[in-house]
N, C-alpha and C positions, 0 to 999 in steps of 0.2 A: 360416558365413562364406562358403562357396562361393556360396550363394544371394545374399548381399549383393554379392559381386563381380560376379556375373552381372547383377544389377539395375543396379549401377554402370556396367557395360559397356554395357548397353542404353540407359541414359540418355545416356551419352556418344555412342553411335552415333546416337541420335535427334537430339541437339543438332547433331551434325556434318551429318546429312542436312537438318535444318531450315535451317542456314546455306547449304548448297549450293543448295537451292531458292530461298531468299531472294536469293542472289547472281544467279540467273537473272532474277529479276523486278525487280531494282533498276534504276531509271531516274534518273540524275543530272539535276538541273534545269539549264536553259540558263544559261550563265555561271557555273556553280558550280565549275569547275575550270580550271586554267591548262595542265595537261598531261594527256594520255591515254597511259599507259604500257602497252605490250603486252609480256608476257613470252614469250620464245622457247621453242622445244622442238626436239627433234631433226629435222633435215631428211631428205629422202629420200636414197638413195645417190648420186644425181646432183645433189644440192644444191638441190632444189626444195622448195616449201612443201607439206607433207602435209596431209591433211584436218583433223586436230586443230588444227594451227597456223593453217590457213586459217579455221577457225571463230573463233579468237581475233582474227584480223585483221579479219574481217568484223564482229565485234562491236565492235571498236575503231573501225572506220570509221563504224558506225551510231551509236555513242556520241558520237564527235566531232561528227557532224552534228547530233545533238540538243543538244549543248552550245553549238553555234554559233547555233542557231535564235533569232534575235532578240537575241543578245548583242552587246555592243560589241566584244569581243575574241574572237580565234580561239584555241582551245586548240592547243598544239603536240603532235603525235603523236610519241612517243618509243618506238622499237623497241629491245628489249634482248635480246641473245643473242650469245655468242661462239662460237668454234670448239671444240667438244668432240671427244673421241676418235672419236665416231661421225659427225661432220660433215665434209663435204668442204671447206666454207667456213664463215666466221662466219655465224651465223643472221641477224644484223641486216640483211645485204645483201639476201638474197632476200625478207625480210619487208618491207623498204622498197620493193622492186620490186613486190611484190604490191599494196601500198597505192597506189602510183602508178598501176598498171593499173586500180585500182578508182576512180580519180579524184582521189586526193590530190595536192597539189603537192609535188614533190620538195624544193623549197627550204623547205618548212614542216615537214619531217621532221627528227627528231634521232635519231642512231644511237649506240647503246652496244654495242660489238662485242668486249668483253673478258670479260664475265661467263661463268662456267662452271656456276654453281649458282643456285638461287633466291635465296639470301642475297646472292650477287654481283649478281644482277639489281637487287635493291632498293637495295643499298648504292651501286652505281655509277650507277644511274639517279637516285638521290637526290642524289648529288654533282653530276651534270649539271644537275638542276633548281635546286639551290641556287646554282650558279654563274650560271645564266641569270636567276634571280630572287632575288638576295641579300636582298631585303626580305621574302621569304616567298612561298609558293606553295601551291596546292591541286592535288591530282592524283586521277585515276581510274586504277586499275590493272585491266587486263583480262587474265584468264587463263582456263583451263578451269574449269568449275564445281566439279569434284571437288577442285581445287587451291586454291580460294578460302579455306577455313578456315585452312590453314597460312599462306598468303600474308598474310591479315589479321592473324594473330598476329605473324608476322615483321615486318610493316610497323609494327605498334604497338610492338614491341620496339625497332625502329629509329627510332621517333618520326617516321615519315613521315605527313604530313597527307593520308591517302588514304582513298578509298572503293573497295572491291573489287567488281568486276562480273564475273559468270561467263558464259562462252560455253559452250553445250551441247556436250559432247564427243561424238564419234561413238559410237553405241550399242555397236558391237562392241569398242571400245577401253575403254569405261567401267569394267567390272568390274576388269580387271587394273590399270588406271591408278589407280582409286580405292583398291584394296587397297595398292598401292605407296605412295600418298601418305599414307594413314592410318599405315602403318608408318613412313614418314619423319617424320611428325608426332610419333609416339611416341619415335622415336630422338632427334629434335631436342630434345624437352622431357622426356626420360626422368626427370629428377630430380623435376619437378613431378608426373608421372604416378605415380612411385614413392611420393611423399609422399601423394598422394590415395588410392592403393591401401592404404597403411599405415593411414591414418585410417579408411577403410571397414572394413578388417579389425579394427581395434581396437574400433570401434563394434559390429561384429558379435559379437565375443567378449564385450563388456560386456553386450549385450542378451541 
């Protein structure tokens, strides 16, 4: 049984890594989305954008430019992030400032500054997009690569019409952040994981 569980775990890890790599390579086609949503992360102690969040914002800026290329409409950039216990200010403000400094127009940005968790990010951003386009919308969600599998599952559960694109996280932060996010994925969907483990264990016993 222990061998079967190890094999099951390895398959799950490989699937997770495959999605992470795919998220980095994903290139949405011009005109394929109405919004580019950037998920926030903790700011520096003085309220500035740290390297990991900067990578997300750079990727969102690049993605928005690709979506605009030759398209009739311009996607709206939506920055999502509230004020957590570790933040001096709501994350959305500095995120918007970073994008403006990168060349985005302030009047074309949409801010969501109440979310405290990834679930909040998707729920509140989804509400703003639905209000702006009640007849339907398509969006690209940009987050760190290690975060993409969980975001993709949560977006599907929340019925968001989204494509998830990954920004490469700084190498020194990747191991810790990846372990933390995999753990969060298991905690969020522990019932599904428990059911899968039970099935694997039952099969192992039968075999």
